[in-house]
C-alpha atoms as one frame of an Amber mdcrd trajectory, in Angstrom:
protein
   0.000   0.000   0.000   2.861   2.354   0.792   4.197   1.955  -2.736   0.800
   2.892  -4.182   0.693   6.062  -2.103   4.303   6.972  -2.807   3.472   8.474
  -6.209   1.018  10.886  -4.614   3.553  12.419  -2.253   5.152  15.718  -3.148
   8.830  15.221  -3.838  11.783  17.239  -4.988  13.714  14.233  -6.325  13.839
  15.153 -10.008  14.542  11.587 -11.112  11.373  10.402  -9.414   9.355  13.297
 -10.828  10.650  12.513 -14.335   9.881   8.797 -13.943   6.335   9.484 -12.755
   5.765  11.853 -15.688   7.127   9.245 -18.115   4.878   6.543 -16.661   1.800
   8.769 -16.784   2.522   9.525 -20.440   2.955   5.812 -21.152  -0.362   5.009
 -19.459  -2.134   7.654 -21.565  -0.555   6.231 -24.736  -1.678   2.721 -23.817
  -5.202   3.934 -23.019  -5.392   5.543 -26.470  -4.123   2.331 -28.060  -6.774
   0.271 -26.264  -9.435   2.740 -27.411  -8.254   2.473 -31.016  -8.142  -1.322
 -30.891 -11.675  -1.420 -29.496 -12.881   0.855 -32.303 -11.091  -1.249 -34.916
 -12.679  -4.400 -33.523 -16.136  -2.861 -33.955 -15.598  -2.181 -37.660 -17.090
  -4.815 -39.956 -14.514  -6.961 -41.667 -14.379  -7.088 -45.443 -15.754 -10.398
 -46.635 -13.217 -12.787 -48.085 -13.338 -13.087 -51.851 -15.223 -16.109 -53.095
 -12.427 -18.324 -54.321 -13.203 -21.644 -55.933 -10.950 -24.358 -54.596  -9.524
 -26.981 -56.900 -10.982 -30.291 -55.734  -7.854 -32.159 -56.873  -5.566 -29.987
 -54.801  -3.326 -31.870 -52.412  -1.006 -30.201 -49.901   2.678 -30.494 -50.725
   4.750 -32.781 -48.574   8.191 -31.844 -47.421
């Protein structure tokens, strides 16, 4: 619990301030990415082209 509260304390340690700012920016970027992925998932997919398969087709063996 102490670690969770640590970020809310006022500090003059510039390294810690910079790290917190970097992490907040990263969280915002990830939130935007999740939003975009959710929107993309909602878009209808283009149907696959109707391709006739050759009935005599056999997979190649290696």
